N, C-alpha and C positions, 0 to 999 in steps of 0.2 A: 503492500500498500506506499501511494506517497505520502507530502508531509500532511497534505491538504484533507486525507481523504482520512489524515492518524486522528485528527482534531476533530472532524464528524460526528468518524467514530464512538468518541468520548466523551464529544456532549451529548451522543446518542443516550450512550451509556450510563453519562449521569446524569439523567430525565427519565432513565427506566428505572433503572437501581434500587432508589429510592418502592417507589409501584412494587416490585417483586421482592423486598422484604434485603438485599442483598446488602446492605446496610448498617450498620449502625442507628437506632435511632434514642433522640433523648428527648425533653420535655416536658413540662407542665402536664397534668391529666387526672386518670379517675384509677384508682383502685377501687377494687370489689371483693370481697370476699364473702365465699357460701360456702354452706355445710351440708351434709348430710346429719340424718335427724339421732341422736346417740342411741346405743345400741341401746333395746326393748325400751324405747320410747314407746308408748301407743302411737301408733299411723296406721289407718286405711285412706287412704287416697283415690279420685275416682281414675277412669280411666282417662288420660290425656293429661295426666293433672302427673308435677311435680313428685316423685317416690312412687306413684302407680306403675306396678311393672307388666309389664308384657310375659307370656312364656319368653325362654328362653334369655328375659337381660334381668336389670338389675333386683334386686330386689326391693324389696315395700318401704318408706322413706329414706330413698337416696338419689340426690341424683342423677340424671340420664341424660347422655350425647348430647341426646336432644337440647337441654334444660341448657348446657355452656353451649351449642350451637348456638340458642337464640340468644343470648346475653348477647354475644359476641356481631351477630347479626343489628343486634338493638346499636352499640357500641360505632361498630363502623359509620352503619344510618346514620347518625351524631354525627359524623366527622370525625373518628376519629384516624389518625396519620398510619400507627402503630398501635398492635397489640399484644403480650405476652399471655399466655393457658400454661398458671403455673410453674413459670419461666418457659416457655416453653413458646418460638415465636413466629406468628405467623405470616404467614406468605398467600399469595392467590389461590396455590396447590395444596394447602395442608389442610388437614382433611380432622375430624373433630369426629372419632365414631368409640361404638364398642364391641368389645374383641372380647368375649366371654364376661367375665365378672368385671372388668378394668374398660374406664375410661381412656382411651388413645389418643393426643393431642401430635398431631403429626409422626406418626407411627411408634410415639412410648408416650407412655403409662401414667397417667396424675391420680392423683387420690385426697381426699378433702383431708382438711381445709383448700379447696379450691380460687384457687387466688389470679383475677384476670387482670392487668395493666393493659390501662392504654392515652396514648400521648396522643391531646387535643386540645381543646376546648373546655374541661373541667364539665363547666356552664350547661353548656350544650351536653358533651355525654352522658351530664345527670338527667338532665331532663330527656335528653332520650332515649335510658335506662328504666325511669321510670315510667315516660310514657308510651312503654312497651307489655303489650299482655306478657310477655315473659315475665319481664320484670317486677310488676306490678303484681304480679302471682309466687311470683320467689321471698317479695315484700314479707306474705303473711304471710305471721308464724304460725297459723296455723295449720295450714294446709303439710300434713301426711310428714311432719317434722324436720322436712329438709325445707332451708328457708336460706337466704338472702344476708347473712352479719351483722356486717360493714359495710360502709363507701366513705372511702376517705377521699378528698381532693390534695396529688400532691405538686410541690411544687416542681419538681426537677425526677421524672423517670428516665431509667436509658436500661436499654433494649440493646442486644446483641442480636448479631445479624442472622435472618435463619440460613436452615441451612437450604443451599440455592442448588436445584436436581439442576443437572446439564439437558439443555436440549438435545433430544434423540433426531428430531426430521431436520434443523437444519444440518444444511451444510457449506462445506465454503464453493463457489466460484470456482469451475477453472476457467484460463484464462485463453 
Protein backbone atom coordinates (compact mmCIF):
# COMPACT_ATOMS: atom_id res chain seq x y z
CA UNK A 1 0.00 0.00 0.00
CA UNK A 2 1.12 3.50 -0.70
CA UNK A 3 1.45 6.11 2.04
CA UNK A 4 -1.92 7.70 1.20
CA UNK A 5 -3.68 4.34 1.23
CA UNK A 6 -2.09 3.47 4.57
CA UNK A 7 -3.38 6.73 6.06
CA UNK A 8 -6.86 6.03 4.69
CA UNK A 9 -6.85 2.51 6.19
CA UNK A 10 -5.59 3.84 9.54
CA UNK A 11 -8.31 6.51 9.51
CA UNK A 12 -11.01 3.91 8.74
CA UNK A 13 -9.71 1.70 11.56
CA UNK A 14 -9.80 4.67 13.92
CA UNK A 15 -13.50 5.04 13.20
CA UNK A 16 -14.38 1.34 13.24
CA UNK A 17 -12.34 0.09 16.23
CA UNK A 18 -14.49 1.77 18.92
CA UNK A 19 -17.68 0.45 17.31
CA UNK A 20 -16.16 -3.05 17.23
CA UNK A 21 -15.05 -2.72 20.89
CA UNK A 22 -11.47 -3.29 19.68
CA UNK A 23 -10.12 -0.50 21.90
CA UNK A 24 -10.32 0.03 25.65
CA UNK A 25 -12.99 2.54 26.69
CA UNK A 26 -13.38 4.89 29.61
CA UNK A 27 -15.72 7.61 30.77
CA UNK A 28 -18.69 8.28 33.01
CA UNK A 29 -21.47 5.76 33.18
CA UNK A 30 -23.68 3.49 35.21
CA UNK A 31 -22.99 0.35 37.27
CA UNK A 32 -25.92 -2.06 37.73
CA UNK A 33 -25.84 -5.01 40.10
CA UNK A 34 -28.33 -7.88 39.93
CA UNK A 35 -28.64 -10.86 42.24
CA UNK A 36 -30.28 -14.25 42.13
CA UNK A 37 -32.70 -15.13 44.90
CA UNK A 38 -31.12 -16.21 48.16
CA UNK A 39 -31.08 -20.02 48.35
CA UNK A 40 -34.06 -21.19 50.35
CA UNK A 41 -35.99 -17.96 49.69
CA UNK A 42 -39.53 -18.72 48.55
CA UNK A 43 -39.88 -17.80 44.91
CA UNK A 44 -42.60 -18.56 42.42
CA UNK A 45 -42.46 -16.45 39.32
CA UNK A 46 -45.07 -16.50 36.58
CA UNK A 47 -43.84 -17.62 33.14
CA UNK A 48 -41.80 -14.93 31.38
CA UNK A 49 -40.78 -13.25 34.65
CA UNK A 50 -37.29 -13.25 36.20
CA UNK A 51 -36.75 -16.51 37.98
CA UNK A 52 -39.33 -18.42 35.94
CA UNK A 53 -37.64 -21.48 34.54
CA UNK A 54 -38.64 -23.49 31.52
CA UNK A 55 -37.53 -27.08 31.15
CA UNK A 56 -33.73 -27.12 30.75
CA UNK A 57 -33.33 -23.57 32.07
CA UNK A 58 -31.98 -22.20 35.33
CA UNK A 59 -33.99 -22.71 38.53
CA UNK A 60 -36.65 -20.60 40.16
CA UNK A 61 -35.33 -17.36 41.61
CA UNK A 62 -32.34 -17.27 39.29
CA UNK A 63 -31.86 -14.68 36.59
CA UNK A 64 -31.84 -16.03 33.06
CA UNK A 65 -29.71 -15.07 30.08
CA UNK A 66 -32.63 -13.14 28.58
CA UNK A 67 -32.91 -11.00 31.76
CA UNK A 68 -29.29 -9.85 31.36
CA UNK A 69 -29.68 -9.44 27.58
CA UNK A 70 -32.83 -7.33 28.02
CA UNK A 71 -31.03 -4.99 30.43
CA UNK A 72 -28.02 -4.73 28.13
CA UNK A 73 -30.33 -3.87 25.22
CA UNK A 74 -32.02 -1.18 27.33
CA UNK A 75 -28.61 0.34 28.09
CA UNK A 76 -27.59 0.28 24.41
CA UNK A 77 -30.86 2.05 23.56
CA UNK A 78 -30.01 4.64 26.23
CA UNK A 79 -26.84 5.57 24.37
CA UNK A 80 -24.23 3.34 26.00
CA UNK A 81 -20.90 3.51 24.15
CA UNK A 82 -19.42 0.42 25.81
CA UNK A 83 -20.76 -2.30 28.13
CA UNK A 84 -19.28 -5.08 30.24
CA UNK A 85 -21.20 -7.90 31.90
CA UNK A 86 -19.31 -9.62 34.70
CA UNK A 87 -16.15 -7.91 33.47
CA UNK A 88 -16.56 -9.25 29.91
CA UNK A 89 -16.59 -6.46 27.31
CA UNK A 90 -19.38 -6.80 24.78
CA UNK A 91 -18.76 -6.44 21.07
CA UNK A 92 -21.26 -6.44 18.20
CA UNK A 93 -20.94 -10.23 17.96
CA UNK A 94 -21.08 -11.03 21.70
CA UNK A 95 -23.75 -13.43 22.86
CA UNK A 96 -25.42 -13.72 26.25
CA UNK A 97 -26.81 -17.22 26.53
CA UNK A 98 -27.40 -20.16 28.84
CA UNK A 99 -25.36 -23.33 28.61
CA UNK A 100 -26.58 -25.91 31.09
CA UNK A 101 -26.73 -24.20 34.49
CA UNK A 102 -24.38 -21.34 33.52
CA UNK A 103 -24.96 -17.98 31.90
CA UNK A 104 -22.25 -17.28 29.34
CA UNK A 105 -21.24 -13.82 28.15
CA UNK A 106 -19.06 -14.07 25.08
CA UNK A 107 -18.40 -17.76 25.97
CA UNK A 108 -17.23 -16.84 29.51
CA UNK A 109 -19.33 -17.89 32.51
CA UNK A 110 -20.69 -15.19 34.84
CA UNK A 111 -22.38 -15.67 38.21
CA UNK A 112 -24.51 -13.80 40.73
CA UNK A 113 -24.10 -11.06 41.72
CA UNK A 114 -24.08 -9.92 38.09
CA UNK A 115 -22.41 -6.55 37.47
CA UNK A 116 -23.19 -4.62 34.30
CA UNK A 117 -21.10 -1.50 33.60
CA UNK A 118 -22.14 0.89 30.84
CA UNK A 119 -20.22 3.94 29.62
CA UNK A 120 -22.39 6.85 28.54
CA UNK A 121 -24.46 9.69 29.97
CA UNK A 122 -25.49 8.31 33.40
CA UNK A 123 -28.84 10.15 33.44
CA UNK A 124 -29.82 8.80 30.00
CA UNK A 125 -28.67 5.30 30.91
CA UNK A 126 -30.66 5.37 34.17
CA UNK A 127 -33.77 6.61 32.34
CA UNK A 128 -33.40 3.90 29.69
CA UNK A 129 -32.86 1.21 32.31
CA UNK A 130 -35.94 2.05 34.39
CA UNK A 131 -37.92 2.99 31.30
CA UNK A 132 -37.55 -0.58 30.06
CA UNK A 133 -39.93 -3.36 31.02
CA UNK A 134 -36.97 -5.52 32.12
CA UNK A 135 -35.57 -2.78 34.37
CA UNK A 136 -38.92 -2.13 36.02
CA UNK A 137 -39.59 -5.85 36.41
CA UNK A 138 -36.21 -6.53 38.04
CA UNK A 139 -36.42 -3.46 40.28
CA UNK A 140 -39.53 -4.97 41.90
CA UNK A 141 -38.21 -6.86 44.93
CA UNK A 142 -41.29 -9.09 45.03
CA UNK A 143 -40.62 -11.00 41.82
CA UNK A 144 -39.15 -14.41 42.52
CA UNK A 145 -36.39 -12.97 44.72
CA UNK A 146 -34.12 -12.28 41.72
CA UNK A 147 -33.72 -8.54 41.51
CA UNK A 148 -31.83 -5.44 40.58
CA UNK A 149 -29.91 -4.74 43.79
CA UNK A 150 -28.13 -1.45 43.04
CA UNK A 151 -27.50 1.20 40.42
CA UNK A 152 -24.59 3.58 40.88
CA UNK A 153 -23.56 6.47 38.66
CA UNK A 154 -19.83 6.35 38.08
CA UNK A 155 -17.53 9.27 37.27
CA UNK A 156 -15.01 7.12 35.48
CA UNK A 157 -15.40 3.54 34.32
CA UNK A 158 -12.58 1.81 32.44
CA UNK A 159 -13.14 -1.21 30.23
CA UNK A 160 -10.71 -3.42 28.33
CA UNK A 161 -11.00 -4.01 24.62
CA UNK A 162 -13.17 -6.96 23.66
CA UNK A 163 -11.60 -10.04 22.21
CA UNK A 164 -12.00 -9.38 18.51
CA UNK A 165 -12.56 -12.29 16.18
CA UNK A 166 -10.57 -11.94 12.97
CA UNK A 167 -12.69 -11.78 9.81
CA UNK A 168 -13.24 -15.17 8.18
CA UNK A 169 -14.56 -14.09 4.81
CA UNK A 170 -12.53 -10.97 4.07
CA UNK A 171 -9.56 -11.52 1.79
CA UNK A 172 -6.82 -9.27 0.57
CA UNK A 173 -7.35 -8.33 -3.06
CA UNK A 174 -4.66 -9.50 -5.42
CA UNK A 175 -3.41 -6.91 -7.83
